[in-house]
C-alpha positions, 0 to 999 in steps of 0.5 A: 500500500502507498504510505501518505500519512503516519497512520499508514506506516504500521498497517503497511508493515503488518501487511508484509509481516503477515506474508511470513511463511513460518507460523511462529515467526509470523506471530512474533514479527506481527507482535514485534511490529505492533509493540515497537511501533506503539513504543515509538509513537508513545514516547515520540521518539526523535530522529537524534534519539533513534540514531543514538539507539541504533548506535547503541545496538551496534556498540553492544555487538562490538563490545561482545567478545569471547570472554564478555557478552554485553547483550546478555548483561543488558538483557539481565539489567532490563529484567528480560532474562528473568521474565523469559526464564519464569515464563517458560518454567515452573509450569509456565510461571504458575509454580516456583522453579529452580530454573534461573539465569544462565549468566554471561560466564558459563563455559563448556568442557569444564573438568569432570570431577569425582563427587567430594572433589574440589573445584579449587584449581589454583591458589584461591584464599577463602572460607571452605564451602561444602556443597551437598545437593540433590537432583529430583523430578517434580514428584520428588523422585531422585534423578540418577546419572545427571551431569551437573556443571558447577561454576562460581565467582572467586572470593574476590568477585571474579570468574576465572576467565576475568582473572589472569591470576586464576588457573584455567577452569578454576572454580568450575567442575562437572559432577554426576549424580549418584543413585540417590540423585546426590552430588557433593563437592568442596570449594571456597565461598563466593562473594557478590560482585559488580557486573562489568560497567565499562560498556553500555550497561555501565552507562545505563546504570549510571544514568539511572543511579543504580548499583552494579552488584549481583548477590553471591551465588552458585551456578549449576547447569544440569543435564539428563536426557528426558528432562529440560536442561536445568540452569540455576543459581543458588543465592546467599540470603545474607548478601547485602544486595539480595533484594536489589540484584542488578540482574533481577535474578533472585527468586524465593525458590533459589535462596539457599541456606549457606550455614556458617560453622565456627567449630573446627572442621571435622576432617581437618581441625587445622583448617581455618574457621569459619567454614560454610555448608550448603544443602539444596535440592534442584528440581528438573522438569520433563521436556526436551534436552537442549543445551544453551549456546555458551555466552563465552568461549 
């Protein structure tokens, strides 16, 4: 159709979108155009603002590297990642879920580690953390033979790919659940940390007067054929930013109980106190088993 007035633009674009062959893509594109055009009109987007917006999108791509994913950080800071996670899990958002954000630092091929083993692979000072966990289905039945990928930040707030002083794959490991659905490991207690703010995400947070901190958390990615891949984070409720996560990731179902122990560690009385323990149950939903694309290499 010939466009004469501003009111003609959206109908003209929707007419073209309707020709999309794939039904799901057609549904997405029709809705995208309606909402995107509606947003532009609602805020009265100016030409300079539009040029700045396209420059921002271009810059997000330029800032994404093998070790940093600016797009994932931005999606988290806008609450999009959390919204998509909760919409697609827990019976389509009806029930609490162990599912959580993948984050920008998951790597494939972490080292296979025996249950009870340590994932500390280089000198990493910090309090001992013992993790004892179970993996079950939604009915509480243990899931044996599940592959559990674990990773977390160091006690100074860096993942090993961010920190040249850490060994490759430090604080990363892959475990297998036993017949009771259990896995267990030793590591050091993580802390909360600021997300990278030297890019566009940092500009956004500064403009909004927001802090850049994520509360301390333990990552897990759990795989078992016949179940949807479980991506989870277990958060420390004592962290000062537990109620104001910059990535909007904290949910009640993902709060852990990081128990502090001031007595001597039973297996090694010489070990410094305090030390910590975490017990948590991960719940997997049945579904297609599909690994996500790693955000970094």
